[in-house]
C-alpha positions in Angstrom: -0.1 0.1 -0.3 1.3 3.4 -0.8 2.2 5.9 1.8 1.1 9.6 1.5 1.8 11.9 4.3 0.9 15.5 5.5 2.8 18.4 6.2 0.4 21.3 7.2 -2.7 21.1 5.2 -0.6 19.5 2.2 -0.4 16.0 1.3 2.0 14.3 -0.5 3.4 11.1 -2.0 6.6 9.6 -3.3 6.7 7.8 -6.7 10.0 5.3 -7.6 11.8 6.6 -10.8 13.9 4.5 -12.9 16.8 6.7 -14.3 17.8 5.5 -18.4 20.5 7.6 -20.0 19.3 6.3 -24.1 22.1 5.5 -26.3 21.6 7.0 -29.2 21.0 10.5 -27.6 22.9 10.3 -24.4 20.2 12.0 -22.6 18.6 10.5 -20.1 14.7 9.1 -19.2 13.5 9.8 -16.2 10.3 7.1 -15.5 7.0 6.5 -13.0 6.3 3.0 -13.3 3.5 3.4 -10.9 1.6 6.3 -13.2 2.7 5.0 -16.8 4.9 8.1 -17.5 8.1 9.5 -18.0 9.8 12.6 -19.6 14.0 12.9 -20.3 16.7 15.4 -20.1 20.3 16.8 -20.9 21.2 14.8 -16.9 19.4 13.1 -14.7 18.7 16.4 -12.1 16.8 17.8 -15.5 15.5 14.8 -16.5 13.7 14.4 -12.7 12.7 18.2 -12.8 10.8 17.5 -16.0 9.5 13.9 -14.4 8.1 16.2 -11.5 6.3 18.2 -13.1 5.1 15.7 -15.5 3.3 13.8 -12.5 2.1 16.8 -10.8 0.0 17.6 -14.3 -0.7 13.8 -14.1 -2.1 13.9 -10.7 -3.5 17.1 -11.7 -5.9 15.5 -15.0 -6.6 12.5 -12.9 -8.8 14.4 -10.4 -9.6 16.4 -12.6 -11.8 13.0 -14.6 -12.8 11.6 -10.8 -9.5 8.9 -11.5 -8.6 7.2 -8.2 -4.4 8.8 -7.9 -2.4 5.6 -7.8 -0.9 4.6 -4.7 3.4 3.5 -5.0 4.5 0.4 -2.7 7.4 2.9 -1.0 8.8 -0.4 0.7 11.5 -0.9 -1.8 15.1 0.6 -2.3 15.4 3.4 -5.0 14.7 7.5 -6.2 11.4 8.5 -5.2 10.3 12.2 -6.5 8.2 13.3 -4.0 5.1 15.4 -4.6 2.0 17.7 -3.1 -1.5 16.0 -3.9 -3.3 18.6 -5.8 -5.8 20.2 -3.6 -9.2 17.7 -2.9 -6.8 14.9 -4.2 -7.6 11.8 -2.1 
């Protein structure tokens, strides 16, 4: 089961991320498998930043469509991105 947490009145979720370097372009692809989305950048930090923005957008779309927010099992070791849930999401 995923683990959300509260900071003040804000709720956050963490999503596991996979980083892969594209052999052809040298760019780094960051993927959030639980959400089925990915983004890229010239290096790891840029790819993670772009993916974090994509995750927030994806969660806002799910909320607007009345869809549930997927939960990540955060018991596994790895790289995680923490995102604030959109207001009214659960």
